[in-house]
mmCIF file of the N, C-alpha and C atoms, coordinates in Angstrom:
data_MODEL
# 
_entry.id   MODEL 
# 
loop_
_atom_site.group_PDB 
_atom_site.id 
_atom_site.type_symbol 
_atom_site.label_atom_id 
_atom_site.label_alt_id 
_atom_site.label_comp_id 
_atom_site.label_asym_id 
_atom_site.label_entity_id 
_atom_site.label_seq_id 
_atom_site.pdbx_PDB_ins_code 
_atom_site.Cartn_x 
_atom_site.Cartn_y 
_atom_site.Cartn_z 
_atom_site.occupancy 
_atom_site.B_iso_or_equiv 
_atom_site.pdbx_formal_charge 
_atom_site.auth_seq_id 
_atom_site.auth_comp_id 
_atom_site.auth_asym_id 
_atom_site.auth_atom_id 
_atom_site.pdbx_PDB_model_num 
ATOM 1   N N  . MET A 1 1  ? 124.816 90.682  221.788 1.00 0.00 ? 1  MET A N  1 
ATOM 2   C CA . MET A 1 1  ? 125.400 91.958  222.081 1.00 0.00 ? 1  MET A CA 1 
ATOM 3   C C  . MET A 1 1  ? 126.877 91.814  222.445 1.00 0.00 ? 1  MET A C  1 
ATOM 4   N N  . ARG A 1 2  ? 127.168 90.782  223.214 1.00 0.00 ? 2  ARG A N  1 
ATOM 5   C CA . ARG A 1 2  ? 128.557 90.579  223.624 1.00 0.00 ? 2  ARG A CA 1 
ATOM 6   C C  . ARG A 1 2  ? 129.425 90.209  222.422 1.00 0.00 ? 2  ARG A C  1 
ATOM 7   N N  . LEU A 1 3  ? 128.876 89.467  221.484 1.00 0.00 ? 3  LEU A N  1 
ATOM 8   C CA . LEU A 1 3  ? 129.617 89.081  220.284 1.00 0.00 ? 3  LEU A CA 1 
ATOM 9   C C  . LEU A 1 3  ? 129.947 90.309  219.445 1.00 0.00 ? 3  LEU A C  1 
ATOM 10  N N  . ARG A 1 4  ? 129.032 91.266  219.383 1.00 0.00 ? 4  ARG A N  1 
ATOM 11  C CA . ARG A 1 4  ? 129.303 92.492  218.634 1.00 0.00 ? 4  ARG A CA 1 
ATOM 12  C C  . ARG A 1 4  ? 130.432 93.292  219.282 1.00 0.00 ? 4  ARG A C  1 
ATOM 13  N N  . SER A 1 5  ? 130.441 93.357  220.593 1.00 0.00 ? 5  SER A N  1 
ATOM 14  C CA . SER A 1 5  ? 131.500 94.090  221.291 1.00 0.00 ? 5  SER A CA 1 
ATOM 15  C C  . SER A 1 5  ? 132.860 93.446  221.046 1.00 0.00 ? 5  SER A C  1 
ATOM 16  N N  . ILE A 1 6  ? 132.906 92.151  221.082 1.00 0.00 ? 6  ILE A N  1 
ATOM 17  C CA . ILE A 1 6  ? 134.172 91.442  220.839 1.00 0.00 ? 6  ILE A CA 1 
ATOM 18  C C  . ILE A 1 6  ? 134.607 91.647  219.402 1.00 0.00 ? 6  ILE A C  1 
ATOM 19  N N  . ALA A 1 7  ? 133.675 91.579  218.453 1.00 0.00 ? 7  ALA A N  1 
ATOM 20  C CA . ALA A 1 7  ? 134.012 91.784  217.045 1.00 0.00 ? 7  ALA A CA 1 
ATOM 21  C C  . ALA A 1 7  ? 134.489 93.213  216.820 1.00 0.00 ? 7  ALA A C  1 
ATOM 22  N N  . LEU A 1 8  ? 133.841 94.178  217.460 1.00 0.00 ? 8  LEU A N  1 
ATOM 23  C CA . LEU A 1 8  ? 134.244 95.571  217.316 1.00 0.00 ? 8  LEU A CA 1 
ATOM 24  C C  . LEU A 1 8  ? 135.645 95.798  217.875 1.00 0.00 ? 8  LEU A C  1 
ATOM 25  N N  . MET A 1 9  ? 135.954 95.179  219.007 1.00 0.00 ? 9  MET A N  1 
ATOM 26  C CA . MET A 1 9  ? 137.287 95.324  219.595 1.00 0.00 ? 9  MET A CA 1 
ATOM 27  C C  . MET A 1 9  ? 138.348 94.680  218.713 1.00 0.00 ? 9  MET A C  1 
ATOM 28  N N  . GLY A 1 10 ? 137.973 93.668  217.960 1.00 0.00 ? 10 GLY A N  1 
ATOM 29  C CA . GLY A 1 10 ? 138.930 93.031  217.065 1.00 0.00 ? 10 GLY A CA 1 
ATOM 30  C C  . GLY A 1 10 ? 139.116 93.798  215.765 1.00 0.00 ? 10 GLY A C  1 
ATOM 31  N N  . LEU A 1 11 ? 138.097 94.516  215.319 1.00 0.00 ? 11 LEU A N  1 
ATOM 32  C CA . LEU A 1 11 ? 138.183 95.246  214.065 1.00 0.00 ? 11 LEU A CA 1 
ATOM 33  C C  . LEU A 1 11 ? 138.843 96.615  214.205 1.00 0.00 ? 11 LEU A C  1 
ATOM 34  N N  . VAL A 1 12 ? 138.746 97.237  215.367 1.00 0.00 ? 12 VAL A N  1 
ATOM 35  C CA . VAL A 1 12 ? 139.309 98.576  215.559 1.00 0.00 ? 12 VAL A CA 1 
ATOM 36  C C  . VAL A 1 12 ? 140.811 98.601  215.275 1.00 0.00 ? 12 VAL A C  1 
ATOM 37  N N  . PRO A 1 13 ? 141.618 97.683  215.794 1.00 0.00 ? 13 PRO A N  1 
ATOM 38  C CA . PRO A 1 13 ? 143.055 97.732  215.476 1.00 0.00 ? 13 PRO A CA 1 
ATOM 39  C C  . PRO A 1 13 ? 143.332 97.536  213.984 1.00 0.00 ? 13 PRO A C  1 
ATOM 40  N N  . LEU A 1 14 ? 142.540 96.711  213.323 1.00 0.00 ? 14 LEU A N  1 
ATOM 41  C CA . LEU A 1 14 ? 142.746 96.521  211.892 1.00 0.00 ? 14 LEU A CA 1 
ATOM 42  C C  . LEU A 1 14 ? 142.454 97.790  211.113 1.00 0.00 ? 14 LEU A C  1 
ATOM 43  N N  . VAL A 1 15 ? 141.391 98.491  211.477 1.00 0.00 ? 15 VAL A N  1 
ATOM 44  C CA . VAL A 1 15 ? 141.045 99.736  210.792 1.00 0.00 ? 15 VAL A CA 1 
ATOM 45  C C  . VAL A 1 15 ? 142.105 100.798 211.045 1.00 0.00 ? 15 VAL A C  1 
ATOM 46  N N  . LEU A 1 16 ? 142.564 100.899 212.274 1.00 0.00 ? 16 LEU A N  1 
ATOM 47  C CA . LEU A 1 16 ? 143.583 101.904 212.592 1.00 0.00 ? 16 LEU A CA 1 
ATOM 48  C C  . LEU A 1 16 ? 144.915 101.577 211.925 1.00 0.00 ? 16 LEU A C  1 
ATOM 49  N N  . ALA A 1 17 ? 145.245 100.309 211.804 1.00 0.00 ? 17 ALA A N  1 
ATOM 50  C CA . ALA A 1 17 ? 146.495 99.920  211.149 1.00 0.00 ? 17 ALA A CA 1 
ATOM 51  C C  . ALA A 1 17 ? 146.464 100.264 209.670 1.00 0.00 ? 17 ALA A C  1 
ATOM 52  N N  . ALA A 1 18 ? 145.292 100.212 209.053 1.00 0.00 ? 18 ALA A N  1 
ATOM 53  C CA . ALA A 1 18 ? 145.177 100.541 207.638 1.00 0.00 ? 18 ALA A CA 1 
ATOM 54  C C  . ALA A 1 18 ? 145.390 102.029 207.402 1.00 0.00 ? 18 ALA A C  1 
ATOM 55  N N  . CYS A 1 19 ? 145.114 102.850 208.397 1.00 0.00 ? 19 CYS A N  1 
ATOM 56  C CA . CYS A 1 19 ? 145.252 104.302 208.260 1.00 0.00 ? 19 CYS A CA 1 
ATOM 57  C C  . CYS A 1 19 ? 146.685 104.783 208.494 1.00 0.00 ? 19 CYS A C  1 
ATOM 58  N N  . SER A 1 20 ? 147.490 103.970 209.111 1.00 0.00 ? 20 SER A N  1 
ATOM 59  C CA . SER A 1 20 ? 148.842 104.417 209.431 1.00 0.00 ? 20 SER A CA 1 
ATOM 60  C C  . SER A 1 20 ? 149.697 104.482 208.168 1.00 0.00 ? 20 SER A C  1 
ATOM 61  N N  . GLU A 1 21 ? 150.620 105.420 208.160 1.00 0.00 ? 21 GLU A N  1 
ATOM 62  C CA . GLU A 1 21 ? 151.513 105.596 207.017 1.00 0.00 ? 21 GLU A CA 1 
ATOM 63  C C  . GLU A 1 21 ? 152.897 105.076 207.391 1.00 0.00 ? 21 GLU A C  1 
ATOM 64  N N  . ASN A 1 22 ? 153.568 104.521 206.425 1.00 0.00 ? 22 ASN A N  1 
ATOM 65  C CA . ASN A 1 22 ? 154.956 104.120 206.637 1.00 0.00 ? 22 ASN A CA 1 
ATOM 66  C C  . ASN A 1 22 ? 155.827 105.319 206.321 1.00 0.00 ? 22 ASN A C  1 
ATOM 67  N N  . GLN A 1 23 ? 156.358 105.928 207.340 1.00 0.00 ? 23 GLN A N  1 
ATOM 68  C CA . GLN A 1 23 ? 157.208 107.089 207.139 1.00 0.00 ? 23 GLN A CA 1 
ATOM 69  C C  . GLN A 1 23 ? 158.638 106.620 206.966 1.00 0.00 ? 23 GLN A C  1 
ATOM 70  N N  . LYS A 1 24 ? 159.274 107.150 205.955 1.00 0.00 ? 24 LYS A N  1 
ATOM 71  C CA . LYS A 1 24 ? 160.660 106.797 205.711 1.00 0.00 ? 24 LYS A CA 1 
ATOM 72  C C  . LYS A 1 24 ? 161.551 107.738 206.505 1.00 0.00 ? 24 LYS A C  1 
ATOM 73  N N  . VAL A 1 25 ? 162.512 107.170 207.172 1.00 0.00 ? 25 VAL A N  1 
ATOM 74  C CA . VAL A 1 25 ? 163.436 107.936 207.992 1.00 0.00 ? 25 VAL A CA 1 
ATOM 75  C C  . VAL A 1 25 ? 164.718 108.124 207.202 1.00 0.00 ? 25 VAL A C  1 
ATOM 76  N N  . ALA A 1 26 ? 165.185 109.353 207.133 1.00 0.00 ? 26 ALA A N  1 
ATOM 77  C CA . ALA A 1 26 ? 166.416 109.645 206.408 1.00 0.00 ? 26 ALA A CA 1 
ATOM 78  C C  . ALA A 1 26 ? 167.606 109.032 207.142 1.00 0.00 ? 26 ALA A C  1 
ATOM 79  N N  . ALA A 1 27 ? 168.576 108.593 206.374 1.00 0.00 ? 27 ALA A N  1 
ATOM 80  C CA . ALA A 1 27 ? 169.785 108.016 206.961 1.00 0.00 ? 27 ALA A CA 1 
ATOM 81  C C  . ALA A 1 27 ? 170.591 109.116 207.647 1.00 0.00 ? 27 ALA A C  1 
ATOM 82  N N  . ALA A 1 28 ? 171.305 108.752 208.680 1.00 0.00 ? 28 ALA A N  1 
ATOM 83  C CA . ALA A 1 28 ? 172.139 109.712 209.396 1.00 0.00 ? 28 ALA A CA 1 
ATOM 84  C C  . ALA A 1 28 ? 173.296 110.137 208.500 1.00 0.00 ? 28 ALA A C  1 
ATOM 85  N N  . PRO A 1 29 ? 173.682 111.408 208.568 1.00 0.00 ? 29 PRO A N  1 
ATOM 86  C CA . PRO A 1 29 ? 174.809 111.846 207.744 1.00 0.00 ? 29 PRO A CA 1 
ATOM 87  C C  . PRO A 1 29 ? 176.099 111.198 208.240 1.00 0.00 ? 29 PRO A C  1 
ATOM 88  N N  . PRO A 1 30 ? 177.082 111.069 207.367 1.00 0.00 ? 30 PRO A N  1 
ATOM 89  C CA . PRO A 1 30 ? 178.344 110.463 207.802 1.00 0.00 ? 30 PRO A CA 1 
ATOM 90  C C  . PRO A 1 30 ? 179.040 111.368 208.816 1.00 0.00 ? 30 PRO A C  1 
ATOM 91  N N  . PRO A 1 31 ? 179.853 110.783 209.691 1.00 0.00 ? 31 PRO A N  1 
ATOM 92  C CA . PRO A 1 31 ? 180.553 111.612 210.683 1.00 0.00 ? 31 PRO A CA 1 
ATOM 93  C C  . PRO A 1 31 ? 181.556 112.522 209.993 1.00 0.00 ? 31 PRO A C  1 
ATOM 94  N N  . PRO A 1 32 ? 181.860 113.693 210.578 1.00 0.00 ? 32 PRO A N  1 
ATOM 95  C CA . PRO A 1 32 ? 182.833 114.599 209.968 1.00 0.00 ? 32 PRO A CA 1 
ATOM 96  C C  . PRO A 1 32 ? 184.232 113.998 210.005 1.00 0.00 ? 32 PRO A C  1 
ATOM 97  N N  . PRO A 1 33 ? 185.141 114.536 209.208 1.00 0.00 ? 33 PRO A N  1 
ATOM 98  C CA . PRO A 1 33 ? 186.507 114.003 209.191 1.00 0.00 ? 33 PRO A CA 1 
ATOM 99  C C  . PRO A 1 33 ? 187.141 114.059 210.586 1.00 0.00 ? 33 PRO A C  1 
ATOM 100 N N  . GLY A 1 34 ? 187.797 113.013 210.968 1.00 0.00 ? 34 GLY A N  1 
ATOM 101 C CA . GLY A 1 34 ? 188.465 112.944 212.263 1.00 0.00 ? 34 GLY A CA 1 
ATOM 102 C C  . GLY A 1 34 ? 187.583 112.441 213.384 1.00 0.00 ? 34 GLY A C  1 
ATOM 103 N N  . ALA A 1 35 ? 186.291 112.268 213.123 1.00 0.00 ? 35 ALA A N  1 
ATOM 104 C CA . ALA A 1 35 ? 185.381 111.782 214.159 1.00 0.00 ? 35 ALA A CA 1 
ATOM 105 C C  . ALA A 1 35 ? 185.412 110.263 214.204 1.00 0.00 ? 35 ALA A C  1 
ATOM 106 N N  . ILE A 1 36 ? 185.018 109.721 215.323 1.00 0.00 ? 36 ILE A N  1 
ATOM 107 C CA . ILE A 1 36 ? 184.963 108.277 215.495 1.00 0.00 ? 36 ILE A CA 1 
ATOM 108 C C  . ILE A 1 36 ? 183.511 107.862 215.360 1.00 0.00 ? 36 ILE A C  1 
ATOM 109 N N  . ALA A 1 37 ? 183.236 106.910 214.484 1.00 0.00 ? 37 ALA A N  1 
ATOM 110 C CA . ALA A 1 37 ? 181.856 106.481 214.236 1.00 0.00 ? 37 ALA A CA 1 
ATOM 111 C C  . ALA A 1 37 ? 181.231 105.950 215.521 1.00 0.00 ? 37 ALA A C  1 
ATOM 112 N N  . GLY A 1 38 ? 179.985 106.329 215.782 1.00 0.00 ? 38 GLY A N  1 
ATOM 113 C CA . GLY A 1 38 ? 179.265 105.866 216.955 1.00 0.00 ? 38 GLY A CA 1 
ATOM 114 C C  . GLY A 1 38 ? 179.492 106.698 218.193 1.00 0.00 ? 38 GLY A C  1 
ATOM 115 N N  . THR A 1 39 ? 180.145 107.851 218.064 1.00 0.00 ? 39 THR A N  1 
ATOM 116 C CA . THR A 1 39 ? 180.393 108.714 219.210 1.00 0.00 ? 39 THR A CA 1 
ATOM 117 C C  . THR A 1 39 ? 179.744 110.076 218.986 1.00 0.00 ? 39 THR A C  1 
ATOM 118 N N  . THR A 1 40 ? 179.685 110.872 220.021 1.00 0.00 ? 40 THR A N  1 
ATOM 119 C CA . THR A 1 40 ? 179.147 112.222 219.946 1.00 0.00 ? 40 THR A CA 1 
ATOM 120 C C  . THR A 1 40 ? 180.249 113.196 220.325 1.00 0.00 ? 40 THR A C  1 
ATOM 121 N N  . ALA A 1 41 ? 180.474 114.185 219.470 1.00 0.00 ? 41 ALA A N  1 
ATOM 122 C CA . ALA A 1 41 ? 181.529 115.158 219.732 1.00 0.00 ? 41 ALA A CA 1 
ATOM 123 C C  . ALA A 1 41 ? 181.155 116.030 220.922 1.00 0.00 ? 41 ALA A C  1 
ATOM 124 N N  . ALA A 1 42 ? 182.156 116.499 221.645 1.00 0.00 ? 42 ALA A N  1 
ATOM 125 C CA . ALA A 1 42 ? 181.923 117.321 222.834 1.00 0.00 ? 42 ALA A CA 1 
ATOM 126 C C  . ALA A 1 42 ? 182.814 118.551 222.800 1.00 0.00 ? 42 ALA A C  1 
ATOM 127 N N  . ASP A 1 43 ? 182.211 119.689 223.119 1.00 0.00 ? 43 ASP A N  1 
ATOM 128 C CA . ASP A 1 43 ? 182.940 120.945 223.264 1.00 0.00 ? 43 ASP A CA 1 
ATOM 129 C C  . ASP A 1 43 ? 182.712 121.411 224.687 1.00 0.00 ? 43 ASP A C  1 
ATOM 130 N N  . ARG A 1 44 ? 183.535 120.967 225.604 1.00 0.00 ? 44 ARG A N  1 
ATOM 131 C CA . ARG A 1 44 ? 183.299 121.230 227.023 1.00 0.00 ? 44 ARG A CA 1 
ATOM 132 C C  . ARG A 1 44 ? 183.602 122.664 227.435 1.00 0.00 ? 44 ARG A C  1 
ATOM 133 N N  . ASP A 1 45 ? 184.557 123.332 226.794 1.00 0.00 ? 45 ASP A N  1 
ATOM 134 C CA . ASP A 1 45 ? 184.887 124.688 227.226 1.00 0.00 ? 45 ASP A CA 1 
ATOM 135 C C  . ASP A 1 45 ? 184.165 125.759 226.425 1.00 0.00 ? 45 ASP A C  1 
ATOM 136 N N  . GLY A 1 46 ? 183.361 125.385 225.423 1.00 0.00 ? 46 GLY A N  1 
ATOM 137 C CA . GLY A 1 46 ? 182.520 126.321 224.703 1.00 0.00 ? 46 GLY A CA 1 
ATOM 138 C C  . GLY A 1 46 ? 183.239 127.234 223.731 1.00 0.00 ? 46 GLY A C  1 
ATOM 139 N N  . ASP A 1 47 ? 184.443 126.868 223.290 1.00 0.00 ? 47 ASP A N  1 
ATOM 140 C CA . ASP A 1 47 ? 185.166 127.723 222.361 1.00 0.00 ? 47 ASP A CA 1 
ATOM 141 C C  . ASP A 1 47 ? 184.873 127.397 220.897 1.00 0.00 ? 47 ASP A C  1 
ATOM 142 N N  . GLY A 1 48 ? 184.012 126.437 220.636 1.00 0.00 ? 48 GLY A N  1 
ATOM 143 C CA . GLY A 1 48 ? 183.653 126.088 219.270 1.00 0.00 ? 48 GLY A CA 1 
ATOM 144 C C  . GLY A 1 48 ? 184.537 125.030 218.643 1.00 0.00 ? 48 GLY A C  1 
ATOM 145 N N  . ILE A 1 49 ? 185.514 124.549 219.379 1.00 0.00 ? 49 ILE A N  1 
ATOM 146 C CA . ILE A 1 49 ? 186.422 123.510 218.888 1.00 0.00 ? 49 ILE A CA 1 
ATOM 147 C C  . ILE A 1 49 ? 186.146 122.240 219.677 1.00 0.00 ? 49 ILE A C  1 
ATOM 148 N N  . VAL A 1 50 ? 185.978 121.141 218.950 1.00 0.00 ? 50 VAL A N  1 
ATOM 149 C CA . VAL A 1 50 ? 185.712 119.859 219.612 1.00 0.00 ? 50 VAL A CA 1 
ATOM 150 C C  . VAL A 1 50 ? 186.952 119.438 220.378 1.00 0.00 ? 50 VAL A C  1 
ATOM 151 N N  . ASP A 1 51 ? 186.786 119.193 221.674 1.00 0.00 ? 51 ASP A N  1 
ATOM 152 C CA . ASP A 1 51 ? 187.931 118.811 222.497 1.00 0.00 ? 51 ASP A CA 1 
ATOM 153 C C  . ASP A 1 51 ? 187.818 117.416 223.090 1.00 0.00 ? 51 ASP A C  1 
ATOM 154 N N  . GLY A 1 52 ? 186.866 116.626 222.620 1.00 0.00 ? 52 GLY A N  1 
ATOM 155 C CA . GLY A 1 52 ? 186.725 115.254 223.080 1.00 0.00 ? 52 GLY A CA 1 
ATOM 156 C C  . GLY A 1 52 ? 185.470 114.653 222.488 1.00 0.00 ? 52 GLY A C  1 
ATOM 157 N N  . TYR A 1 53 ? 185.092 113.488 222.982 1.00 0.00 ? 53 TYR A N  1 
ATOM 158 C CA . TYR A 1 53 ? 183.889 112.835 222.477 1.00 0.00 ? 53 TYR A CA 1 
ATOM 159 C C  . TYR A 1 53 ? 183.306 111.943 223.562 1.00 0.00 ? 53 TYR A C  1 
ATOM 160 N N  . TYR A 1 54 ? 182.002 111.686 223.440 1.00 0.00 ? 54 TYR A N  1 
ATOM 161 C CA . TYR A 1 54 ? 181.286 110.774 224.329 1.00 0.00 ? 54 TYR A CA 1 
ATOM 162 C C  . TYR A 1 54 ? 181.008 109.481 223.586 1.00 0.00 ? 54 TYR A C  1 
ATOM 163 N N  . THR A 1 55 ? 181.244 108.343 224.226 1.00 0.00 ? 55 THR A N  1 
ATOM 164 C CA . THR A 1 55 ? 180.907 107.058 223.636 1.00 0.00 ? 55 THR A CA 1 
ATOM 165 C C  . THR A 1 55 ? 179.460 106.723 223.960 1.00 0.00 ? 55 THR A C  1 
ATOM 166 N N  . ALA A 1 56 ? 178.959 105.624 223.431 1.00 0.00 ? 56 ALA A N  1 
ATOM 167 C CA . ALA A 1 56 ? 177.555 105.242 223.610 1.00 0.00 ? 56 ALA A CA 1 
ATOM 168 C C  . ALA A 1 56 ? 177.224 104.986 225.081 1.00 0.00 ? 56 ALA A C  1 
ATOM 169 N N  . ASP A 1 57 ? 178.199 104.599 225.892 1.00 0.00 ? 57 ASP A N  1 
ATOM 170 C CA . ASP A 1 57 ? 177.924 104.342 227.307 1.00 0.00 ? 57 ASP A CA 1 
ATOM 171 C C  . ASP A 1 57 ? 178.024 105.605 228.163 1.00 0.00 ? 57 ASP A C  1 
ATOM 172 N N  . GLY A 1 58 ? 178.221 106.783 227.542 1.00 0.00 ? 58 GLY A N  1 
ATOM 173 C CA . GLY A 1 58 ? 178.216 108.051 228.260 1.00 0.00 ? 58 GLY A CA 1 
ATOM 174 C C  . GLY A 1 58 ? 179.546 108.459 228.853 1.00 0.00 ? 58 GLY A C  1 
ATOM 175 N N  . VAL A 1 59 ? 180.622 107.796 228.496 1.00 0.00 ? 59 VAL A N  1 
ATOM 176 C CA . VAL A 1 59 ? 181.940 108.121 229.042 1.00 0.00 ? 59 VAL A CA 1 
ATOM 177 C C  . VAL A 1 59 ? 182.598 109.171 228.144 1.00 0.00 ? 59 VAL A C  1 
ATOM 178 N N  . TYR A 1 60 ? 183.144 110.219 228.761 1.00 0.00 ? 60 TYR A N  1 
ATOM 179 C CA . TYR A 1 60 ? 183.833 111.280 228.034 1.00 0.00 ? 60 TYR A CA 1 
ATOM 180 C C  . TYR A 1 60 ? 185.290 110.895 227.837 1.00 0.00 ? 60 TYR A C  1 
ATOM 181 N N  . HIS A 1 61 ? 185.783 111.068 226.609 1.00 0.00 ? 61 HIS A N  1 
ATOM 182 C CA . HIS A 1 61 ? 187.178 110.790 226.282 1.00 0.00 ? 61 HIS A CA 1 
ATOM 183 C C  . HIS A 1 61 ? 187.783 112.056 225.692 1.00 0.00 ? 61 HIS A C  1 
ATOM 184 N N  . PRO A 1 62 ? 188.690 112.712 226.406 1.00 0.00 ? 62 PRO A N  1 
ATOM 185 C CA . PRO A 1 62 ? 189.298 113.936 225.860 1.00 0.00 ? 62 PRO A CA 1 
ATOM 186 C C  . PRO A 1 62 ? 190.324 113.591 224.793 1.00 0.00 ? 62 PRO A C  1 
ATOM 187 N N  . TYR A 1 63 ? 190.448 114.496 223.815 1.00 0.00 ? 63 TYR A N  1 
ATOM 188 C CA . TYR A 1 63 ? 191.531 114.357 222.838 1.00 0.00 ? 63 TYR A CA 1 
ATOM 189 C C  . TYR A 1 63 ? 192.835 114.704 223.539 1.00 0.00 ? 63 TYR A C  1 
ATOM 190 N N  . ALA A 1 64 ? 193.916 114.098 223.110 1.00 0.00 ? 64 ALA A N  1 
ATOM 191 C CA . ALA A 1 64 ? 195.221 114.394 223.703 1.00 0.00 ? 64 ALA A CA 1 
ATOM 192 C C  . ALA A 1 64 ? 195.639 115.797 223.274 1.00 0.00 ? 64 ALA A C  1 
ATOM 193 N N  . GLN A 1 65 ? 196.028 116.609 224.230 1.00 0.00 ? 65 GLN A N  1 
ATOM 194 C CA . GLN A 1 65 ? 196.480 117.962 223.934 1.00 0.00 ? 65 GLN A CA 1 
ATOM 195 C C  . GLN A 1 65 ? 197.910 117.893 223.406 1.00 0.00 ? 65 GLN A C  1 
ATOM 196 N N  . PRO A 1 66 ? 198.220 118.648 222.360 1.00 0.00 ? 66 PRO A N  1 
ATOM 197 C CA . PRO A 1 66 ? 199.599 118.625 221.861 1.00 0.00 ? 66 PRO A CA 1 
ATOM 198 C C  . PRO A 1 66 ? 200.544 119.238 222.889 1.00 0.00 ? 66 PRO A C  1 
ATOM 199 N N  . ALA A 1 67 ? 201.715 118.693 222.950 1.00 0.00 ? 67 ALA A N  1 
ATOM 200 C CA . ALA A 1 67 ? 202.711 119.187 223.900 1.00 0.00 ? 67 ALA A CA 1 
ATOM 201 C C  . ALA A 1 67 ? 203.174 120.579 223.461 1.00 0.00 ? 67 ALA A C  1 
ATOM 202 N N  . PRO A 1 68 ? 203.397 121.482 224.408 1.00 0.00 ? 68 PRO A N  1 
ATOM 203 C CA . PRO A 1 68 ? 203.878 122.813 224.015 1.00 0.00 ? 68 PRO A CA 1 
ATOM 204 C C  . PRO A 1 68 ? 205.295 122.702 223.455 1.00 0.00 ? 68 PRO A C  1 
ATOM 205 N N  . PRO A 1 69 ? 205.672 123.611 222.572 1.00 0.00 ? 69 PRO A N  1 
ATOM 206 C CA . PRO A 1 69 ? 207.026 123.537 222.012 1.00 0.00 ? 69 PRO A CA 1 
ATOM 207 C C  . PRO A 1 69 ? 208.066 123.786 223.106 1.00 0.00 ? 69 PRO A C  1 
ATOM 208 N N  . PRO A 1 70 ? 209.232 123.201 222.942 1.00 0.00 ? 70 PRO A N  1 
ATOM 209 C CA . PRO A 1 70 ? 210.261 123.400 223.971 1.00 0.00 ? 70 PRO A CA 1 
ATOM 210 C C  . PRO A 1 70 ? 210.701 124.867 223.977 1.00 0.00 ? 70 PRO A C  1 
ATOM 211 N N  . PRO A 1 71 ? 211.140 125.352 225.131 1.00 0.00 ? 71 PRO A N  1 
ATOM 212 C CA . PRO A 1 71 ? 211.586 126.752 225.191 1.00 0.00 ? 71 PRO A CA 1 
ATOM 213 C C  . PRO A 1 71 ? 212.881 126.919 224.388 1.00 0.00 ? 71 PRO A C  1 
ATOM 214 N N  . PRO A 1 72 ? 213.147 128.129 223.927 1.00 0.00 ? 72 PRO A N  1 
ATOM 215 C CA . PRO A 1 72 ? 214.388 128.343 223.167 1.00 0.00 ? 72 PRO A CA 1 
ATOM 216 C C  . PRO A 1 72 ? 215.595 128.157 224.089 1.00 0.00 ? 72 PRO A C  1 
ATOM 217 N N  . PRO A 1 73 ? 216.703 127.824 223.503 1.00 0.00 ? 73 PRO A N  1 
ATOM 218 C CA . PRO A 1 73 ? 217.908 127.631 224.344 1.00 0.00 ? 73 PRO A CA 1 
ATOM 219 C C  . PRO A 1 73 ? 218.300 128.946 225.042 1.00 0.00 ? 73 PRO A C  1 
ATOM 220 N N  . ALA A 1 74 ? 218.848 128.796 226.218 1.00 0.00 ? 74 ALA A N  1 
ATOM 221 C CA . ALA A 1 74 ? 219.272 129.975 226.985 1.00 0.00 ? 74 ALA A CA 1 
ATOM 222 C C  . ALA A 1 74 ? 220.482 130.603 226.315 1.00 0.00 ? 74 ALA A C  1 
ATOM 223 N N  . PRO A 1 75 ? 220.566 131.939 226.360 1.00 0.00 ? 75 PRO A N  1 
ATOM 224 C CA . PRO A 1 75 ? 221.748 132.580 225.760 1.00 0.00 ? 75 PRO A CA 1 
ATOM 225 C C  . PRO A 1 75 ? 223.014 132.215 226.542 1.00 0.00 ? 75 PRO A C  1 
ATOM 226 N N  . GLY A 1 76 ? 224.104 132.188 225.839 1.00 0.00 ? 76 GLY A N  1 
ATOM 227 C CA . GLY A 1 76 ? 225.381 131.882 226.487 1.00 0.00 ? 76 GLY A CA 1 
ATOM 228 C C  . GLY A 1 76 ? 225.797 132.981 227.452 1.00 0.00 ? 76 GLY A C  1 
ATOM 229 N N  . ARG A 1 77 ? 226.695 132.649 228.354 1.00 0.00 ? 77 ARG A N  1 
ATOM 230 C CA . ARG A 1 77 ? 227.133 133.628 229.344 1.00 0.00 ? 77 ARG A CA 1 
ATOM 231 C C  . ARG A 1 77 ? 228.127 134.602 228.745 1.00 0.00 ? 77 ARG A C  1 
ATOM 232 N N  . ARG A 1 78 ? 228.809 134.181 227.721 1.00 0.00 ? 78 ARG A N  1 
ATOM 233 C CA . ARG A 1 78 ? 229.812 135.054 227.121 1.00 0.00 ? 78 ARG A CA 1 
ATOM 234 C C  . ARG A 1 78 ? 229.243 135.707 225.878 1.00 0.00 ? 78 ARG A C  1 
ATOM 235 N N  . GLY A 1 79 ? 229.854 136.752 225.450 1.00 0.00 ? 79 GLY A N  1 
ATOM 236 C CA . GLY A 1 79 ? 229.458 137.466 224.252 1.00 0.00 ? 79 GLY A CA 1 
ATOM 237 C C  . GLY A 1 79 ? 229.829 136.682 223.015 1.00 0.00 ? 79 GLY A C  1 
ATOM 238 N N  . GLU A 1 80 ? 229.601 137.277 221.873 1.00 0.00 ? 80 GLU A N  1 
ATOM 239 C CA . GLU A 1 80 ? 229.882 136.610 220.604 1.00 0.00 ? 80 GLU A CA 1 
ATOM 240 C C  . GLU A 1 80 ? 231.367 136.362 220.419 1.00 0.00 ? 80 GLU A C  1 
ATOM 241 N N  . ARG A 1 81 ? 232.191 137.262 220.894 1.00 0.00 ? 81 ARG A N  1 
ATOM 242 C CA . ARG A 1 81 ? 233.626 137.117 220.670 1.00 0.00 ? 81 ARG A CA 1 
ATOM 243 C C  . ARG A 1 81 ? 234.311 136.419 221.825 1.00 0.00 ? 81 ARG A C  1 
ATOM 244 N N  . GLY A 1 82 ? 233.588 136.154 222.889 1.00 0.00 ? 82 GLY A N  1 
ATOM 245 C CA . GLY A 1 82 ? 234.130 135.381 223.990 1.00 0.00 ? 82 GLY A CA 1 
ATOM 246 C C  . GLY A 1 82 ? 235.043 136.145 224.800 1.00 0.00 ? 82 GLY A C  1 
# 
């Protein structure tokens, strides 16, 4: 009786392994233009524009904000004809 129990315990994994299917996993799509491979894009302010990214270790890296344009030159103190 004990031999049958041991044999049954040895055959169950083999039977279950035969029933399993090898599922193929689709490859991940390529990152969008401007993205860094291996990172996750982040939209922290919710405006729909990516403003940074997270690396695999969970650190957030913001994109550098462009500098605002310089103000226009101040008008001269004198008129056109001086």
